[in-house]
C-alpha positions in Angstrom: 89.1 128.3 88.6 90.2 126.6 91.7 89.3 128.3 94.9 91.2 126.2 97.6 90.4 123.2 98.9 88.2 123.2 102.3 87.4 121.7 105.6 84.7 119.3 103.6 87.2 118.2 101.4 89.9 117.4 104.2 86.6 115.5 106.5 86.0 113.0 103.6 89.6 111.9 103.2 89.7 111.0 106.2 86.1 109.6 106.5 86.7 107.5 104.1 90.6 106.3 105.5 87.9 104.9 108.4 84.9 104.1 106.9 86.5 102.2 103.6 83.2 100.9 101.9 81.1 100.9 99.3 78.1 101.5 101.9 80.3 104.9 103.1 81.1 106.1 100.0 78.1 105.9 97.8 76.1 107.4 100.9 78.7 110.0 100.5 79.4 110.6 97.6 78.3 113.7 96.5 80.7 115.0 98.6 83.5 112.8 97.1 82.6 114.7 93.5 82.2 118.7 94.7 85.4 119.1 97.6 87.6 116.5 96.3 86.9 115.8 92.6 86.0 118.8 91.7 88.6 121.2 92.5 91.8 118.9 92.4 90.4 118.2 88.6 90.5 122.7 88.8 93.6 123.1 90.1 95.2 120.6 87.7 93.8 122.3 84.7 94.8 125.0 86.3 98.2 124.6 86.1 98.0 122.4 83.1 97.4 125.2 81.3 100.9 126.9 83.4 102.6 124.8 82.3 101.9 124.3 78.6 102.1 128.0 78.6 106.1 127.5 79.6 106.3 124.9 77.4 104.6 125.2 74.2 106.0 121.6 71.8 106.4 119.4 74.5 102.5 118.4 74.5 101.6 118.3 77.8 98.8 116.0 79.1 97.2 116.2 82.7 95.7 113.1 84.2 93.1 113.3 87.7 93.5 110.0 89.2 90.3 108.1 90.3 89.0 107.4 93.6 88.9 103.4 92.4 91.4 101.5 93.7 92.7 98.5 90.7 90.5 96.0 91.9 93.6 93.2 91.3 95.8 95.4 93.4 94.1 95.9 96.5 95.9 93.2 99.2 93.9 94.3 101.6 92.8 97.4 101.3 89.4 98.7 101.0 87.9 99.7 97.6 89.3 103.6 97.4 92.0 105.3 97.7 91.8 108.1 101.0 93.7 110.8 98.7 94.1 111.7 95.0 97.5 112.9 92.5 96.8 115.0 88.9 100.1 114.4 86.7 100.8 116.7 84.4 103.6 114.6 81.8 104.1 114.2 78.0 101.7 111.2 76.3 103.0 108.5 76.6 101.9 105.0 74.1 100.2 102.4 74.6 102.9 99.8 75.5 103.8 102.3 78.0 103.7 102.9 81.1 103.0 106.5 82.8 105.5 105.7 85.9 108.5 105.3 83.8 108.2 108.9 81.7 109.2 112.4 84.4 105.8 114.1 85.2 104.6 116.3 87.6 102.4 116.2 90.3 100.5 117.3 92.7 99.0 114.8 95.6 96.5 115.2 98.8 95.6 113.3 101.2 94.5 113.5 105.0 97.3 114.5 107.0 100.0 115.4 104.2 99.7 117.3 100.8 103.3 116.5 98.0 104.3 117.7 94.8 107.2 118.1 92.8 108.7 116.7 89.9 109.9 112.9 89.2 110.0 109.6 87.6 108.2 106.6 90.2 109.3 103.3 87.7 112.0 104.1 85.2 113.6 101.3 83.4 117.0 100.3 83.8 118.1 101.4 80.5 116.8 104.4 81.3 118.3 105.1 84.8 121.9 103.7 82.8 121.3 106.8 80.5 120.9 109.0 82.7 124.0 107.9 83.9 125.8 107.7 80.4 124.9 111.6 80.0 126.1 112.9 82.8 129.0 110.9 82.3 129.9 112.6 79.3 128.9 115.8 80.8 129.0 116.1 84.3 128.6 120.1 84.8 125.3 120.6 83.9 123.5 117.7 86.2 126.5 119.3 88.9 125.0 123.2 88.3 120.8 121.5 89.5 122.4 119.2 91.7 123.7 122.7 93.8 121.3 124.5 92.3 118.6 122.2 94.1 120.8 121.9 97.2 119.7 125.3 97.8 116.5 126.0 97.3 114.2 125.1 100.9 111.3 123.9 98.8 112.6 120.3 97.8 114.8 117.6 98.7 116.0 114.7 96.3 114.6 111.8 97.2 115.7 108.0 96.2 115.2 104.5 96.0 118.7 102.8 95.9 120.7 100.2 94.4 122.1 98.1 97.4 125.5 99.3 95.2 126.1 101.9 92.7 125.9 101.0 89.4 128.7 103.1 88.1 131.3 105.4 90.1 129.8 109.8 90.7 132.2 111.7 88.3 132.2 113.6 91.5 130.2 113.4 94.7 128.0 115.5 94.3 126.2 113.5 91.7 127.0 109.9 93.8 122.3 110.2 94.3 122.4 109.8 91.2 124.4 106.7 90.8 123.0 104.6 93.3 119.0 105.6 92.6 116.5 103.1 91.3 113.9 105.8 91.2 113.8 109.5 92.8 111.7 112.3 92.8 112.3 115.8 93.4 109.3 117.1 96.1 107.9 118.8 98.9 105.6 117.6 101.5 104.1 118.7 104.7 101.4 118.5 107.1 97.9 120.7 105.7 98.5 124.3 105.7 95.6 127.1 105.1 96.9 127.9 102.3 95.5 124.7 100.8 92.4 126.2 101.4 92.7 129.8 99.5 94.6 130.9 95.7 98.0 131.1 97.7 98.8 126.9 96.7 98.4 128.0 93.0 101.3 130.9 93.3 103.5 128.2 95.7 103.3 125.7 92.7 103.3 127.7 90.0 106.5 129.0 91.5 108.1 125.5 92.5 106.6 124.1 88.9 109.4 127.3 87.3 111.7 125.9 89.6 111.7 121.8 88.4 111.1 123.0 84.6 114.7 122.7 83.9 115.4 119.7 85.6 112.4 118.4 83.2 114.3 119.8 80.3 117.7 117.4 81.3 115.6 113.9 81.9 113.4 115.1 78.8 116.7 114.7 76.9 117.8 111.9 78.5 114.8 109.8 76.4 116.7 110.7 73.2 119.9 109.5 74.8 121.5 105.6 73.2 121.6 103.2 75.1 124.8 103.2 76.9 126.4 100.5 75.1 125.3 101.4 71.2 126.9 105.0 72.1 130.3 103.4 73.7 130.6 101.5 70.2 129.8 104.5 68.3 132.5 106.7 70.6 134.9 104.6 70.2 134.8 104.0 66.5 
């Protein structure tokens, strides 16, 4: 059971940020395992169980990131991450990237934490399917978008195209038509609730709010590619 992170968790994150080398990490590896990896895994297991109970037919899995950076993508950085996260998502095929599917996540860094739902790197065809689904039936996403704007916990953050790929049916839907990728997220500084089970209840409440968005996004995957849909609609 997750009982909270600790000051040792935060101390380790700051330590690896300023001492990102093998010698320092090996000397503090036990601290990483006890105060960072273990509580993050316990939190992931508990929230995965919560979401799996809400969507028992989804076949959800949870993944806790490793602290080791991909050696092929260091780009001048040290070999270790100074933050950790987990995701809860549907499994992907061996040839698929997890970043192309909607997923829930939780992330902790030395000076921030965040959680939410989104796509990091959806394929262009996925976003085209999203727009086509909205074109065909805009009202459900209008309701979801209005619901999101009334909730102070989350904001919609997008990576945008230089110009929208097509015209949105209404002004409230325009951000979705400019989006190359997006997340619905909460990000903030470290707070006392992270050191207790209070964070579990907060994230559960947030994930419950996000489930209708997840359901809508999951349906996008089953959509025909837009050009195929247009041909079928005209025949």
